[in-house]
C-alpha positions as CSV (number, residue, x, y, z in Angstrom):
1,M,0.0,0.0,0.0
2,A,1.3,3.4,-0.9
3,K,2.3,5.6,2.0
4,T,-0.1,8.6,2.4
5,R,1.7,11.9,2.1
6,P,1.6,13.8,5.4
7,T,-0.2,17.1,5.1
8,R,2.0,18.8,7.8
9,G,5.3,18.2,9.4
10,A,4.8,18.7,13.2
11,T,2.6,16.2,15.1
12,L,2.0,18.6,18.0
13,N,0.8,22.2,18.4
14,R,1.7,23.0,22.0
15,E,2.2,26.6,23.0
16,S,5.6,27.6,24.2
17,H,6.2,28.5,27.8
18,R,9.5,30.2,27.4
19,F,7.9,33.6,27.8
20,S,5.8,32.6,30.8
21,L,2.5,32.4,29.0
22,P,-0.4,31.0,31.1
23,A,-0.6,27.3,30.6
24,R,-3.8,25.9,29.1
25,E,-5.0,22.4,28.9
26,A,-8.1,21.0,27.1
27,D,-10.6,19.3,29.4
28,G,-10.1,15.5,29.3
29,D,-13.8,14.7,29.2
30,W,-14.3,17.0,26.2
31,L,-11.4,15.5,24.4
32,D,-12.9,12.0,24.8
33,E,-16.2,13.1,23.3
34,R,-14.9,15.8,21.0
35,E,-15.9,14.3,17.7
36,A,-19.3,13.2,19.0
37,I,-20.1,16.7,20.3
38,D,-18.4,19.0,17.7
39,G,-18.0,16.7,14.8
40,E,-14.8,15.9,12.9
41,A,-12.2,18.6,13.3
42,P,-11.8,20.8,10.2
43,R,-8.7,20.4,8.1
44,L,-5.9,22.8,8.9
45,R,-5.8,25.7,6.4
46,T,-2.9,28.0,5.8
47,T,-3.6,31.6,6.8
48,V,-1.5,34.7,6.1
49,T,-1.4,37.8,8.3
50,V,0.2,41.0,7.1
51,E,3.1,42.0,9.3
52,K,4.2,45.6,9.3
53,P,7.8,45.8,10.7
54,K,9.6,49.1,11.1
55,T,12.8,47.7,9.5
56,I,13.6,44.7,7.3
57,L,17.3,44.4,7.3
58,T,18.5,42.1,10.1
59,R,22.1,42.2,11.2
60,N,24.1,39.7,13.2
61,N,27.7,39.3,14.4
62,S,27.8,35.6,15.0
63,P,31.3,34.3,14.5
64,D,30.2,31.0,12.8
65,I,27.8,32.4,10.2
66,A,29.1,33.5,6.8
67,F,26.7,36.5,6.4
68,D,26.1,39.5,8.6
69,Q,22.9,40.9,7.1
70,S,19.7,39.3,5.9
71,V,16.1,39.8,4.8
72,N,13.2,37.5,5.7
73,P,10.1,38.4,3.7
74,Y,8.0,35.9,5.6
75,R,7.6,34.5,9.2
76,G,6.7,30.9,9.5
77,C,7.0,28.4,6.6
78,E,4.5,26.2,4.9
79,H,7.2,23.7,3.9
80,G,6.7,22.2,7.4
81,C,10.3,20.9,7.8
82,I,10.3,19.2,11.2
83,Y,13.9,20.1,12.0
84,C,13.5,23.8,11.1
85,F,15.5,25.9,13.6
86,A,13.2,28.9,12.9
87,R,10.2,27.3,14.6
88,P,10.9,28.8,18.0
89,S,10.5,32.3,16.5
90,H,6.7,31.8,16.4
91,A,6.7,31.8,20.2
92,Y,7.4,35.5,20.1
93,H,3.8,35.9,18.7
94,D,2.3,33.7,21.4
95,L,1.9,31.0,18.7
96,S,3.0,27.4,18.7
97,P,6.3,26.5,17.1
98,G,4.5,23.3,16.0
99,L,1.6,23.4,13.6
100,D,1.0,27.1,14.0
101,F,4.5,27.7,12.5
102,E,3.4,25.8,9.3
103,T,-0.2,27.2,9.0
104,R,-0.3,30.7,10.6
105,L,2.1,32.6,8.4
106,F,3.1,36.2,8.3
107,A,4.0,38.2,5.1
108,K,5.8,41.5,5.0
109,P,4.6,43.3,1.9
110,D,6.5,46.5,2.9
111,A,9.8,44.7,2.7
112,P,10.9,46.1,-0.7
113,R,10.1,49.7,0.5
114,L,11.9,49.2,3.8
115,L,14.9,47.7,2.1
116,R,15.0,50.7,-0.3
117,E,15.1,53.0,2.8
118,A,17.9,50.9,4.4
119,L,20.1,50.9,1.3
120,S,19.5,54.7,0.8
121,K,20.8,55.7,4.3
122,R,23.9,57.7,4.4
123,G,26.8,55.6,5.5
124,Y,25.3,52.3,4.4
125,V,28.1,49.8,3.7
126,C,27.4,47.3,0.9
127,R,27.8,43.6,1.9
128,P,25.9,40.6,0.5
129,I,22.3,40.3,1.7
130,A,21.2,36.8,2.5
131,F,17.7,35.5,1.9
132,G,16.4,32.2,3.3
133,T,18.4,32.4,6.5
134,N,15.3,31.9,8.7
135,T,12.3,30.8,6.6
136,D,12.2,29.9,2.9
137,P,11.8,33.0,0.7
138,Y,10.3,30.8,-2.0
139,Q,7.8,28.9,0.1
140,P,4.4,28.5,-1.7
141,I,2.9,31.9,-0.6
142,E,5.6,33.7,-2.6
143,G,3.7,32.7,-5.7
144,K,1.0,35.1,-4.7
145,W,2.7,37.7,-2.6
146,R,6.0,38.1,-4.7
147,I,7.7,39.9,-1.8
148,T,11.0,38.1,-2.4
149,R,10.9,39.1,-6.1
150,G,10.2,42.7,-5.2
151,C,13.3,42.8,-3.0
152,I,15.5,41.2,-5.7
153,E,14.2,43.7,-8.2
154,L,15.5,46.4,-6.0
155,L,18.9,44.8,-5.5
156,A,19.2,44.3,-9.2
157,E,18.3,48.0,-9.8
158,C,21.2,49.1,-7.6
159,D,23.7,46.3,-8.3
160,H,23.7,45.0,-4.8
161,P,25.0,41.4,-4.1
162,V,22.5,38.8,-2.9
163,T,22.7,35.2,-1.7
164,I,19.6,32.9,-1.6
165,T,19.0,29.7,0.3
166,T,15.9,27.7,-0.6
167,K,14.6,24.2,-1.1
168,S,12.1,25.3,-3.8
169,D,12.4,25.2,-7.5
170,R,10.3,28.4,-7.6
171,V,13.6,30.3,-7.4
172,T,14.0,29.6,-11.2
173,R,11.0,31.9,-11.8
174,D,13.3,34.8,-11.0
175,L,16.1,33.9,-13.4
176,D,15.3,37.0,-15.5
177,L,16.7,38.9,-12.5
178,L,19.3,36.5,-11.2
179,T,21.0,35.7,-14.5
180,P,22.1,39.3,-15.3
181,M,23.1,39.8,-11.7
182,A,25.2,36.7,-11.7
183,A,26.9,37.9,-14.9
184,K,28.1,40.9,-12.8
185,G,29.2,38.7,-9.9
186,L,26.2,39.8,-7.8
187,A,24.2,36.6,-7.1
188,A,24.5,33.1,-5.9
189,V,21.9,30.4,-4.9
190,M,22.1,27.5,-2.5
191,V,19.5,24.8,-3.0
192,S,18.8,22.6,0.1
193,V,18.6,18.8,-0.6
194,T,18.4,16.7,2.5
195,S,17.2,13.4,1.0
196,L,16.6,11.9,-2.5
197,D,14.2,9.3,-1.1
198,P,10.7,10.7,-1.7
199,R,9.3,8.6,1.2
200,I,11.7,10.2,3.6
201,S,11.5,13.7,2.0
202,M,7.7,13.8,2.2
203,T,7.8,13.0,5.9
204,V,10.7,15.3,6.9
205,E,9.7,18.2,4.6
206,P,6.0,17.5,3.7
207,R,5.2,20.6,1.6
208,A,8.6,21.2,0.1
209,P,9.1,20.4,-3.6
210,H,10.2,16.9,-4.6
211,P,14.0,16.3,-4.4
212,E,14.2,15.8,-8.2
213,K,12.6,19.2,-8.8
214,R,15.3,20.8,-6.6
215,L,18.0,19.0,-8.6
216,A,16.4,20.2,-11.8
217,A,16.5,23.7,-10.4
218,V,20.2,23.3,-9.7
219,R,20.7,22.3,-13.3
220,K,18.6,25.2,-14.6
221,L,20.4,27.7,-12.5
222,H,23.8,26.3,-13.6
223,E,22.8,26.4,-17.3
224,A,21.7,30.1,-16.8
225,G,25.1,31.0,-15.5
226,V,24.0,31.5,-11.8
227,P,26.5,30.1,-9.3
228,V,24.7,27.4,-7.5
229,F,25.6,25.3,-4.5
230,V,23.8,22.5,-2.6
231,S,23.2,22.4,1.1
232,L,22.8,19.1,3.0
233,A,21.4,20.8,6.0
234,P,20.5,19.2,8.1
235,V,21.9,15.7,8.1
236,I,19.8,13.5,10.4
237,P,21.7,10.5,11.7
238,Q,20.0,7.1,11.1
239,V,17.4,8.8,8.8
240,T,19.2,10.7,6.0
241,D,23.0,10.3,6.7
242,H,23.3,7.2,4.5
243,E,22.5,9.4,1.5
244,L,25.3,12.0,1.9
245,E,27.6,10.7,-0.9
246,H,24.7,10.1,-3.3
247,I,23.3,13.6,-2.9
248,L,26.7,15.1,-3.5
249,E,27.2,13.0,-6.6
250,R,23.8,14.0,-8.0
251,A,24.5,17.7,-7.1
252,A,27.8,17.6,-9.1
253,E,26.0,16.0,-12.1
254,A,23.4,18.8,-12.0
255,G,26.1,21.5,-12.1
256,A,26.6,22.6,-8.5
257,R,30.0,24.2,-7.9
258,G,30.1,23.5,-4.1
259,A,28.3,22.0,-1.1
260,F,27.7,22.5,2.6
261,F,26.5,20.2,5.3
262,L,25.3,20.7,8.9
263,P,24.3,18.1,11.5
264,V,20.7,18.5,12.7
265,R,20.1,21.1,15.4
266,L,17.2,21.0,17.8
267,P,17.0,24.4,19.6
268,H,14.3,25.2,22.2
269,E,10.9,23.8,21.2
270,V,12.3,22.0,18.1
271,A,13.6,19.1,20.3
272,P,10.2,17.9,21.7
273,L,8.6,18.4,18.3
274,F,11.3,16.3,16.7
275,R,11.0,13.6,19.4
276,A,7.3,13.4,18.9
277,W,7.8,13.2,15.1
278,L,10.3,10.4,15.5
279,D,7.8,8.4,17.7
280,T,5.2,8.8,14.9
281,H,7.2,8.2,11.8
282,F,10.3,6.2,12.9
283,P,9.3,4.4,16.1
284,D,11.7,1.6,15.3
285,R,14.8,3.8,15.6
286,A,13.7,6.8,17.6
287,G,15.9,6.0,20.6
288,K,18.9,5.3,18.4
289,V,18.5,8.6,16.5
290,M,18.3,10.7,19.6
291,A,21.3,8.8,21.2
292,T,23.3,9.7,18.1
293,I,22.2,13.3,18.1
294,Q,23.1,13.6,21.8
295,S,26.6,12.2,21.1
296,L,27.0,14.9,18.4
297,R,25.8,17.6,20.8
298,G,27.8,16.9,24.0
299,G,25.2,14.8,25.7
300,R,22.3,17.3,25.0
301,D,19.5,17.4,22.5
302,N,21.0,20.7,21.3
303,D,24.3,22.5,21.5
304,P,23.9,26.3,21.3
305,D,27.6,27.2,21.5
306,F,29.2,29.1,18.7
307,H,31.3,27.0,16.3
308,T,30.4,23.6,17.8
309,R,26.7,24.1,17.1
310,M,27.5,24.1,13.4
311,R,30.0,21.3,13.4
312,G,29.0,18.9,16.1
313,Q,31.5,17.1,18.2
314,G,32.7,13.5,19.0
315,P,33.2,10.4,16.7
316,W,29.9,10.8,14.8
317,A,30.7,14.4,13.9
318,D,34.2,13.4,12.8
319,L,32.8,10.6,10.7
320,L,30.3,12.8,8.9
321,R,32.9,15.5,8.3
322,T,35.4,12.9,6.9
323,R,32.8,11.4,4.6
324,F,31.7,14.8,3.4
325,Q,35.3,16.0,2.7
326,H,36.1,12.8,0.8
327,A,32.9,13.1,-1.3
328,V,33.3,16.8,-2.3
329,R,36.9,16.1,-3.4
330,R,35.7,13.0,-5.4
331,Y,32.9,14.9,-7.2
332,G,34.8,18.2,-7.7
333,L,32.7,20.2,-5.2
334,D,35.7,21.6,-3.3
335,G,36.5,24.7,-5.3
336,E,37.3,28.1,-3.9
337,R,34.7,30.0,-2.0
338,L,32.7,32.4,-4.1
339,R,33.1,36.1,-3.3
340,L,30.4,38.4,-4.6
341,R,31.2,41.9,-5.8
342,T,30.3,44.9,-3.7
343,D,32.1,47.6,-5.7
344,L,29.3,48.1,-8.2
345,F,26.7,49.1,-5.6
346,R,25.0,52.5,-6.1
347,P,22.2,53.7,-3.7
348,P,18.7,53.2,-5.1
349,A,17.1,56.2,-6.7
350,G,14.6,58.2,-4.6
351,P,11.0,58.9,-5.5
352,Q,12.0,61.4,-8.1
353,G,14.7,59.2,-9.6
354,E,18.3,60.1,-10.1
355,L,18.7,63.8,-10.7
356,F,22.3,63.7,-11.8
């Protein structure tokens, strides 16, 4: 019998208590008779709320992250990846990092305007702006809202460098912008591929595009002249780690020029969500998976410390790193790191255009 595709990633929707919200618990007697009293629960639908931030450019000084400024057009992500380290951010809105993160999304339609204001400020120093560092800029709702595209249009207008990380082939819809930017040394894309097994992929990332669509996007970006890389992030021990070499081989065949990997991280509310997901989908190995993750993370579900959080520690981390290094050399994915140009940047024109 064919396995039914999960409609969502998380199996729970518990509220976070990190910010001392009052705890609420449904009445047990009502839960027992819920369907008889209220009928079958309606299917979860995705909703989008307009968010109006005052700024859109986020800066960080983390010593183990390759970028220092980013833009996130959306909050929450319909892809529903169970491992997503951005899930805890929903707790700031008094929402669950579980199903709420996948179904109650926020869009920032003012992002292009706010970005224009940021780039126009006196003293702004041009450095690559990263998209996709928190939630996917090409998740399904981008098809309607087109906020990511609006931001890239602005960056193309003023020759500003951009990097994009996504697990969606929708990124190829913006090749009309990315191709001429890449020709100037202003754009690079990293496509996330965590598994080539559709049965695993549809469980880990239930609403993300099929892995073959992502590899097709890698090929299309490469053929269009856009520098493209593949991210194996995260690698989940006992679930996806056996695919590491094969993913890198397929990435090289598709035209990727480099690759990156990261052992799975489980910050804050992600850890209990991940454990519940394992119990549902991989009960035969749940204990082994968590034991391996804890060996990677110094005996904890998550290691928040700079540097080790990205690399892991212990024999399992060493083994993954050695396998990865051998594979990227074998498939020619160990080239020099790409550096985007910043010398072409010119501040965006104001409302009246460029006067001189």
